[in-house]
C-alpha positions in Angstrom: 0.0 -0.1 0.1 3.1 2.2 0.2 4.7 1.7 -3.0 2.0 0.5 -5.3 3.8 -2.4 -6.3 2.6 -6.1 -6.7 4.2 -9.4 -5.5 3.6 -12.6 -7.4 4.5 -16.5 -6.3 5.8 -15.2 -3.0 6.3 -18.2 -0.8 5.5 -17.5 3.0 5.7 -19.8 6.3 3.7 -19.2 9.3 2.0 -21.0 12.3 -1.7 -21.0 12.5 -3.7 -20.6 15.9 -3.2 -24.3 16.5 0.6 -24.1 16.1 0.6 -25.9 13.1 3.1 -24.8 10.2 1.5 -23.5 7.0 3.2 -22.9 3.9 1.4 -20.6 1.0 2.2 -19.0 -2.2 0.9 -15.6 -2.3 0.0 -12.9 -4.9 -0.5 -9.4 -3.6 -2.1 -6.3 -5.6 -2.9 -2.7 -4.8 -6.6 -1.3 -4.9 -6.7 1.9 -6.5 -9.7 4.3 -6.6 -9.2 7.5 -8.9 -5.6 6.9 -8.8 -5.3 6.6 -4.7 -4.2 3.6 -3.3 -7.4 2.8 -0.9 -6.3 -0.8 0.0 -4.7 -4.1 -1.1 -6.0 -7.7 -1.9 -3.9 -10.9 -1.4 -4.5 -14.2 -2.9 -3.0 -17.5 -1.0 -2.7 -20.7 -2.0 -2.1 -23.4 0.6 0.9 -25.7 -0.6 1.6 -27.2 3.0 0.6 -30.8 1.8 2.5 -30.4 -1.4 5.8 -29.2 0.6 5.6 -31.9 2.6 5.2 -34.6 0.0 8.1 -33.1 -1.9 10.4 -33.2 1.4 9.4 -36.8 1.8 10.3 -37.7 -1.6 14.0 -36.1 -1.3 14.2 -38.1 1.9 13.3 -41.3 0.0 15.8 -40.4 -3.1 18.6 -40.4 -0.1 17.5 -43.5 1.6 17.8 -46.2 -1.0 19.8 -48.5 1.3 18.1 -52.1 0.4 20.1 -54.6 -1.8 19.3 -58.2 -2.3 21.6 -59.2 0.3 19.6 -57.7 3.0 16.5 -59.4 2.1 16.4 -61.9 4.9 15.1 -65.3 4.1 16.0 -69.3 4.0 12.4 -70.1 2.3 12.3 -71.2 -1.2 9.5 -69.2 -2.1 11.4 -66.0 -1.2 14.6 -67.2 -2.9 12.7 -67.8 -6.2 11.4 -64.3 -6.3 14.9 -63.0 -5.4 16.4 -64.7 -8.4 13.7 -63.5 -10.8 14.1 -60.1 -9.4 17.9 -60.1 -10.1 17.2 -61.2 -13.7 14.9 -58.1 -14.1 18.1 -55.7 -13.3 19.5 -56.4 -16.7 16.9 -54.5 -18.6 14.9 -51.3 -18.3 11.4 -52.8 -18.4 8.5 -52.2 -16.0 8.0 -54.3 -13.1 5.0 -55.0 -11.0 5.4 -56.1 -7.6 2.3 -58.1 -6.3 1.9 -58.7 -2.6 -0.1 -57.9 0.6 0.7 -55.1 2.8 4.1 -55.5 4.9 5.5 -58.2 2.4 8.5 -55.9 1.7 7.7 -54.7 -1.8 9.6 -51.5 -1.3 12.5 -53.5 -0.2 12.5 -55.6 -3.5 12.0 -52.3 -5.5 15.1 -50.7 -4.3 17.1 -54.0 -4.5 16.2 -53.9 -8.1 17.3 -50.2 -8.7 20.6 -50.7 -6.7 21.2 -53.9 -8.7 20.7 -52.2 -12.2 22.9 -49.8 -14.3 20.8 -47.2 -12.9 21.7 -47.4 -9.4 23.6 -44.0 -9.5 20.8 -42.1 -10.8 17.7 -41.1 -8.8 15.2 -43.3 -7.0 11.9 -41.7 -6.5 9.0 -43.1 -4.9 5.3 -42.2 -4.3 2.5 -43.9 -2.4 -0.4 -43.4 -4.9 -3.1 -43.8 -2.0 -1.8 -41.1 0.2 -2.5 -38.2 -2.0 -6.0 -36.9 -3.4 -6.1 -36.8 -7.2 -6.0 -32.8 -6.9 -2.4 -33.2 -5.7 -1.1 -36.5 -7.4 -1.0 -35.1 -11.0 1.0 -32.1 -10.1 3.4 -34.3 -7.9 3.9 -36.8 -10.9 4.0 -34.4 -13.8 5.0 -31.2 -12.4 3.4 -27.6 -12.7 4.1 -24.6 -14.9 3.8 -20.9 -13.4 0.5 -19.6 -14.2 -1.3 -23.1 -14.6 -3.4 -22.1 -11.4 -3.2 -19.4 -8.6 0.0 -19.9 -6.9 1.5 -22.3 -9.5 5.1 -22.1 -9.9 7.5 -24.0 -12.4 8.4 -27.2 -10.5 9.9 -30.6 -12.0 7.4 -33.6 -11.0 8.7 -36.9 -10.0 9.2 -38.3 -13.6 11.6 -35.2 -14.2 13.2 -35.6 -10.8 13.6 -39.3 -11.6 15.2 -38.7 -15.0 17.4 -41.4 -15.9 16.8 -43.5 -12.8 13.7 -45.5 -11.3 10.3 -44.3 -10.2 8.2 -46.5 -7.8 4.7 -46.1 -7.8 3.3 -47.6 -4.6 -0.5 -48.9 -4.7 -0.8 -48.0 -8.3 -4.4 -49.4 -8.1 -5.6 -46.4 -6.1 -5.0 -43.9 -9.0 -8.4 -42.8 -10.6 -8.7 -44.1 -14.3 -8.1 -40.8 -16.0 -4.7 -40.5 -14.2 -3.9 -44.0 -14.9 -4.6 -43.2 -18.7 -2.2 -40.4 -18.3 0.2 -42.6 -16.8 0.0 -45.0 -19.6 0.7 -42.3 -22.2 3.8 -41.3 -20.1 5.2 -44.7 -20.2 4.5 -45.4 -24.0 5.5 -42.1 -25.1 8.4 -41.8 -22.7 7.5 -37.9 -22.5 5.6 -36.0 -19.6 3.6 -32.6 -19.9 3.6 -30.7 -16.8 0.3 -29.3 -15.6 -0.6 -25.9 -17.3 2.2 -26.6 -19.9 1.9 -26.8 -23.7 5.0 -28.7 -24.4 6.1 -32.2 -23.9 9.4 -33.1 -22.2 11.4 -36.5 -22.8 12.0 -38.5 -19.8 14.1 -41.7 -19.3 12.4 -43.4 -16.2 12.1 -47.0 -15.3 8.8 -47.6 -13.6 8.4 -50.0 -10.6 4.7 -50.3 -9.4 3.2 -52.1 -6.5 -0.1 -53.7 -5.8 -1.5 -55.1 -2.7 -4.3 -57.4 -4.4 -4.4 -59.7 -7.1 -3.9 -57.6 -10.4 -6.6 -59.7 -12.2 -9.2 -59.1 -9.6 -8.4 -55.3 -9.7 -8.6 -55.3 -13.4 -12.1 -57.0 -13.5 -13.4 -54.7 -10.8 -12.2 -51.7 -12.8 -9.6 -50.5 -10.3 -6.9 -51.0 -12.6 -6.8 -50.2 -16.4 -6.3 -53.3 -18.7 -3.8 -51.7 -20.8 -2.0 -50.1 -18.0 -1.6 -53.7 -16.2 -0.1 -55.2 -19.5 2.2 -52.4 -19.7 3.5 -52.2 -16.4 3.6 -56.0 -15.8 6.1 -56.8 -18.3 8.0 -58.3 -15.3 5.6 -59.5 -12.7 7.0 -60.4 -9.3 4.7 -62.1 -6.6 5.9 -61.6 -3.0 4.3 -64.4 -0.9 2.8 -63.5 2.6 4.4 -64.5 5.8 2.1 -67.4 6.5 3.2 -69.1 3.4 7.0 -68.8 4.5 6.6 -69.5 8.3 10.0 -71.4 8.2 11.6 -67.4 7.9 9.8 -66.9 11.2 12.8 -67.6 13.6 15.5 -65.9 11.1 13.3 -62.7 10.8 12.4 -62.5 14.5 16.2 -63.0 15.5 17.1 -60.1 13.1 14.4 -57.8 14.6 15.7 -58.6 18.1 19.4 -57.6 17.3 17.9 -54.3 15.5 16.1 -53.3 18.7 18.9 -54.5 20.9 20.8 -51.7 19.1 18.0 -49.2 19.3 17.0 -49.5 22.8 20.6 -50.5 24.3 19.3 -53.8 25.4 20.7 -57.2 25.3 17.8 -59.7 24.5 19.2 -63.2 23.3 16.5 -65.5 22.6 12.8 -66.3 22.9 11.3 -68.9 25.1 10.1 -71.8 23.1 6.5 -71.3 24.0 6.7 -68.0 22.4 8.0 -69.4 19.1 5.2 -71.9 19.2 2.6 -69.2 19.3 4.4 -67.2 16.6 4.0 -70.1 14.6 0.2 -70.7 15.1 -0.4 -66.8 13.9 -1.5 -66.2 10.6 0.2 -62.8 10.1 -2.2 -60.6 8.3 0.2 -57.7 8.7 3.1 -59.9 7.6 6.8 -59.2 8.0 5.8 -55.6 9.2 3.4 -57.0 11.6 6.1 -59.4 13.0 8.5 -56.3 13.5 6.0 -54.4 15.2 5.2 -57.2 17.5 8.9 -57.8 18.4 9.6 -53.9 19.2 6.2 -54.1 21.4 7.6 -57.2 23.4 11.0 -55.5 23.8 9.2 -52.6 25.1 8.0 -54.8 28.1 11.4 -56.4 29.2 13.1 -55.1 32.0 16.5 -56.4 32.0 15.6 -59.9 30.9 17.5 -61.9 28.1 14.8 -64.1 27.2 11.6 -63.1 25.7 8.7 -64.9 27.8 4.8 -65.5 27.2 3.9 -62.5 29.6 5.9 -60.2 27.2 3.4 -61.2 24.2 0.8 -58.5 23.4 -2.6 -58.9 24.9 -4.4 -60.1 22.2 -2.0 -63.1 21.9 -2.1 -63.8 25.5 -5.8 -63.8 25.5 -6.2 -66.4 23.1 -4.5 -69.0 25.4 -6.8 -71.4 27.3 -5.8 -74.4 29.0 -8.0 -76.8 26.8 -6.7 -75.4 23.5 -4.4 -77.6 21.5 -2.1 -75.8 19.5 -2.3 -76.2 15.7 1.2 -77.6 14.4 2.7 -75.9 11.7 6.0 -77.1 9.7 9.1 -75.9 11.4 7.2 -75.3 14.6 8.9 -75.8 18.0 7.7 -79.4 19.3 6.6 -78.2 22.9 3.1 -77.3 22.6 1.7 -79.6 25.2 4.1 -78.1 27.7 2.5 -74.8 27.4 -0.7 -76.3 27.9 0.0 -78.2 31.0 1.6 -75.2 32.4 -1.2 -73.0 32.0 -3.6 -75.8 33.5 -1.5 -76.0 36.7 -1.6 -72.3 36.9 -5.4 -72.2 36.8 -5.7 -75.1 39.2 -3.8 -73.2 41.6 -5.9 -69.8 41.1 -9.0 -72.0 41.6 -7.6 -73.7 44.8 -6.7 -70.5 46.3 -10.3 -68.9 45.7 -12.0 -71.8 47.2 -9.7 -71.5 50.4 -10.2 -67.9 50.8 -14.1 -68.3 50.3 -14.3 -71.3 52.8 -15.1 -73.6 49.8 -18.1 -71.6 49.0 -18.5 -72.0 45.2 -20.4 -69.0 44.6 -18.2 -66.5 46.5 -15.3 -68.3 44.7 -16.6 -68.0 41.1 -17.3 -63.9 42.2 -13.7 -63.8 43.3 -12.2 -65.4 40.2 -14.6 -63.3 37.8 -16.4 -66.3 36.4 -20.0 -67.9 36.8 -20.8 -70.5 39.2 -21.4 -72.8 36.3 -18.1 -72.3 34.7 -16.4 -72.7 38.1 -18.2 -75.9 38.4 -17.2 -77.1 35.0 -13.8 -76.4 35.6 -13.5 -78.3 39.0 -15.2 -81.2 37.2 -12.5 -81.1 34.6 -9.9 -81.1 37.3 -11.3 -84.1 39.2 -11.8 -85.9 35.8 -8.1 -85.2 35.1 -6.9 -86.4 38.6 -9.1 -89.8 38.1 -7.6 -90.4 34.8 
């Protein structure tokens, strides 16, 4: 208002009334009436989310640390996938990694990049499910100044990954129009920034991931058929943890050592009963769930060197009952009856103590134990039958 000047595409950072950092791009203009400046107007575009995504992508680019020799497995299923993935490093063909959440798809993607001739070039990655359609297009393809209010010249991930690799995680989350644009980029090897009129050549290898059967995704219109054919030139199917349980002790030992270093602890082993419970679980969250479980158990340890049953998360401890026969799995420790016997002894001791304290009154003892009278009578009968046998 003092100078009568205008400002365009000025980046500003401030904290709102909730203490959250906000980043905006602002255009400011004076308002004149009869040649006199009477006010000013400012148009601000919030780019906080876009800035965050860009920072995350820069960090990912610097953090491509995984190689094939860091994939922990002794199962034939994973070894076969590793061999196929190694062969794919010789070419620049697109790769589709198929696997449930938590199976290690990004680990394989980084290993393919680091094992290829592009290893010294950029590696960019983007989770397609984490960003709304209104932002993902500009993040992937870039923007041109003037395309919309506050837009500036900024390269997208394709340009940033030029000469290297671009990982598109959960590609089935992209909308059909964006999938069509992505297909054109892959086929033509050119991109057009949002708001631009010219095409730019890019040399990028695409690695995509999907957390469901791609055939189902195509049939249910979550993945374009032509895009699937184009990105699935090399398709690697990563098996879930429940189909490679012989890797459980190896993976668990690796995570124990990882958190020993992080937490400055000295855990050396797992109780055999704990190993049995690990083999009984189906691991819907796969390797990621196992890692989080190990981390949680080590948070409960106070100076011990062995992970015991009472360190297990409550959802696992609550499943245990004295009359439950553990399901055996190939490679599981052969001590299931030891756990059953131990828990039966603990229950018998608790019941006997409650009866003594209540003067052998069944109703009072049941109330103390937090169970019904009928349930206590059933347990007493079961104990008598076990003694008679």
